[in-house]
N, C-alpha and C positions, 0 to 999 in steps of 0.2 A: 504491499499499498503505499502511495504518496500523496505528499501535500503542495498541492500550488500556491505560492506568495505570489501574488499578485493585490492592487489598488483593483485591477481591472472590474469587470461585472463577466463571470465566470460561467457562461452557459452550457447545459450540460446536452454533451454530444460524445458519438464514439469519434476515435483517433488512434493513431501508432504512436506511440514512445520506442523510441531511440535508447539504448544506455551505451556510451564507450564507455570502459577501462582497459585504461594501461597497469600494464605488470611487470615490474623489473624482477626479471629472470633470467638466468643463464640458460645456452640450450644452444639447437644447432638448425639451421632453415634444411632441406632435406626435398627432394620431388616427390609429388606423392605417391606417382611412382614407383618409388625407392620402398616404399612398406608393404610388408608383409604380415600377413595375419600372425598374430605371437599366443601366449598365454596369459590368463587372469588380467582380462584387460589391458593388458600391453600390446603394443608394434613390436617388429624386428622390421632392420635392414641388414642388410649384406655387405660387410665391409671386404674388401683385400688389403691382404698384410704382403710387402713386400717383402721376397728371400736374393738372395746373393746371385743367383743366377737368374734376374731377369723377366722372372715369373714373381708371379701372388698365388696365396689361398685367400679361399674365400672362405670367411665364419659369419656366424647373427651377432649381432647384438640387438638385446632390449631395447628398447626404445619407450617413453610416453609420450603424446602425443598433445601440444600446449595450446596448439590454435593452427586453426587451418585459414588460408585468405589466395583463393586463384589455386593454381594445382602447385605448392610450395605448402608444406607443415610443418611449422616449428616443433621440433622434439628438443627433449631431455635423457638423458641413461646411460646406460656402459661404452658412450662415445669419446673420445679426445682428441683435440686438435687437431691432430696429423692424420685419422682416421681418412680410409680414402674409402669411398660411399660406392657400390652399383646402383646408379643413377634408374636406370630403364635394361628390362629383358630381364629381372631377379626371376622367372618363371625357365630360363632353364640353366641355373648353377643353386644346389648345391652348397651347404658345409661341410668344407673337406675339396672344393674344386681346386684347380689347380690354371688360372688364364696369366696370359701375357699381355702386360698394360700396354695401354694409346692412352694417347690424352688426360693423363690421370688425374692432372691439378683443374679438371672442371668443374667438378662436385667437392670438391677438398670442403668442411665446415668451416 
């Protein structure tokens, strides 16, 4: 419930109330296409961990979706600042797969 503080006459009518809030939290922006179903209300993203031979291993990281704007999700979880996130085609990988990296800097959180 809310109260309108005004000296002007208030007429009874239906309307729309929009509330915008700002939260200060640390997290990462990831494309919606990077999110996969997780457990217990969490989501996962696939990360690529570089190896010494020019390849990388895929592994899952649990994340909590904080907000969605357009095709971007703002998440927090078990990510680090230098993580390489798989932005698209996550249906083609499973944790443990090895891939060769190309244009890896595009979706760093």
